[in-house]
N, C-alpha and C positions, 0 to 999 in steps of 0.2 A: 402609660408606663410599660404595659405588656408589649405594645408594639415596638417601643424603643429598645427594650431588652431583647426582643426577638431579632431586630435589625442588627444590633451589636453582636449577638450570638452568630448570626449568619456571616457577618464580616470576619469574625474570628475563625469560623469554620473554613471560609474560603482561603484565608492566609495559611492556616495549618495545612489544608489540603494541598496548596501549591508547594509548600516546603516538603511535605511528604512525597509528593509526586516527583519533585526534583531529585530527592534521594533515591527513589526507585529507578530513576533514569540513569543514575551514575554508572551502573554496570553496562548499560547500552553504550554510553559515550566512551567508557574505558575499553570495551571490546572493539569498538570502531577504531579507536586510536591504535590498538594493538594490530588490527588488520592492516591499516595503512602503514604502520611502522614496519611490519614484516613484509608488506606488499606481496601477498599470496599469489596474485596472478602471474608474477614473474618466477614463481617457484614451480617445482615439478608437482604434478597432480598426486595427491595423497589424502588419506583419511584425515590427517592432521590439518592439512590445508582446507579441506571441506569443512571441518569442525570450526576452525577459526573464522572462516567466511560466514558461516551460518549463525555463529554465537550472538551477534548483535540482534538478529531477528528473533532468536530464542529468548533473549532478554525482554523483547517487546511482548512475546507470547506470555511470559510470566507476569509482566505488568498488567496486561489486559485480564488475565485470569485472576489476579489479586483484586482488581476493581469490579470485575463483572462475574466472576465465578465460572463454574464448569459449563454453564449454558453458552458461553462465548466460544466454546470449541466448535459449535456449529455456526459461528459468526466470524468476527474479525480474528480471533485467536486461531481458529481453524485455517483461515486464509493465510495467516502468518506462518503456521506450521507447514502448510503446503509450499509456501515460498521458500522456507528453509530447505525443504527437500529439493526444490529447484536449484537453489544455490549450490547444494552439494553435487547435483548432477552436472552443472555447468563447469565444475572444476575439471572434468574430463571432456574434451572436445567431442568425442564420439557419442557422448550422452546428451548432445544439444537438444534433440527432439524430445527426449525424456524430461529434460529440464523445462522445456517450453510447455510440455503437457502439465507439469506440476503448477507452473505459473498460470496456465489457462484455468485449471481447476480452482486456484486461489482467487482469480478474478470472478469466477462463478460464485464462489462462497461469499466474497465481498458483496456481490450484486444482491444475493438473497438477504444478506445482513442489512443492506441499505433499504430494503423493502419492509423491514420489520417495523413494529409499532414504535420502537424507540426513535427511529429516524423518520417517522411519518411527517409528511409536509402538507401544507395547505395547497390549494389549487395554484398551478404555475402561472406566472405572468407571461406577457409577450416576450419580455427580455430573456426569460429562461428558455422559452421555445427557440429563440434565436441561438442561445448557447447550445441547445441540443442539436440544432441544424448544423452549426459550425463543427461540432464534434463529429457528426456523421459524415459530413462532406470531407473533413480532414482525414478521417479513417479510410473512406473510399478512395480519396485522392492518393493517399500514401500507398495503399495496396496496388492501385493501378500503376503507380510510379515504380514500385519494387518488382512487380511481376517480370519484366524483361531481364532483370538481374538475377532473379530466382531461377529463371529458365536456363541460365548458364551453369547452374550448379549441378554436379553429378547426381544429386538426390532431388532433382527438380520435381519428379513425380510425387514425392512426399511433401516437399517444402511448399510448393505453390498452394495446395489446399490447406496445409497445416498453418501457414502464416495467415492465410485468409481467415480461417476460423479463429486464430488467436487475436487478430485485429478486431474481429467482430465482438469477441468477449470483452476485450479491454475497453472498447468504445461503449458497450452496454454498461460496463462497470462505471465508467466516467459519467455517463448520462444519469445513472441512478445516484451517483455521488452528487451531481449538481442538483438533483431533485430533493436531496436532504436539506438544502439551504444552509449547510454547515461549511464555513470557509476552510477549516482544516481538512475535512473529508474531500472537498472539491479540489483544493490545491494539491493534496496528496495524490489524487488520481491523475491530475494533469502532469505532475512531476514524474509519476510512474510512466506515463505515456512518453514523456521526453526521454527518460532513461532507456526504454525499450526501442524508441526510434533511433537513438544513437547506436544501440547494439545492431539493429537491422542495417543501418546505412554503412556501418564499418565492416560488419561481418560479411556482407554480400558484395563488398567492393564497389559500392556506389561512390564513395570517396573516403579518404582517410582524414582522421581528426587527431591533431596533436593532443596528447594527454587524454585519449579517449577512455582509457580504463579509469582514470581519476573521475572523469565526468560521469561515466556510467554508474560507478559504485557510490559516488557522493549523492547523486540524484536518487538512486535506488534506496539507499538507507534513509535519506530525508523523506522520501515519499512514504515509506513504511512507518516512519516515526509519526508523520502527520496523520496518517490513517488511524494508527493506534491511539494517539492522543485525542483524535476526534471521537473515537469510540468511548474512551474513558470519560471525556467531558459529557457526552450524551448520557452515560450511566449516572454521572454525578448529578446532572440536571434532573434526571428521572427520579433519583433518590430524594433530591431536594423538593421536588413537587409532591412526592408522597408524604414527606415530613410536614410540609405546609398544609396539605389537605388534612393531615391528622391533627395539626394544631387548630385548624378552623372548626373541626368537628367537635 
């Protein structure tokens, strides 16, 4: 009977947690809707525009802090905060390098977070090594493809090494995301790469894409949402394991 009661309690807890999580996500969805309704990229750069663009990410920061506490400031919440800083910088075209630096630091923080005990994974199978290889070959290939276009930019001396370093960090982040074996974390990292790839291909005149801003921001917000939810789910599973251990003791 104890086992049945425990199972029913766990099911109720999962349902309640899902409902509460959805309620916590409402500010994120509402702020995304406001951003796309006002369409900030077509407005003049301003502090208001920067704030509206960064608000969905700040909502995710609060979500992660609610579930994981202050320790997440050196983990996924910290990466989200740095991303919000990057969002603000990119409102002003002349701060592109600064924005890229913020996102590079965010990928670095995500990478360290994915190495933590919460995301510890068992030994990787051959299929995962193939995923790692594909990620690295893709990153190297994209950089080699972009370099000739970067060299045409007036700031080529800065952009060529900076873009190379950025690609290195985002590939490392995606590799460690794959290592976690968590679908939301992995998909979030891959969608993040797709968003950044769209930025690179359009900003440096490789080719133009219709509705490029819609694609960039939709994939960006989706990527950050999946990474945040993956972190929250990992925290929930960690807490559930602790409860089950306590019940067995």
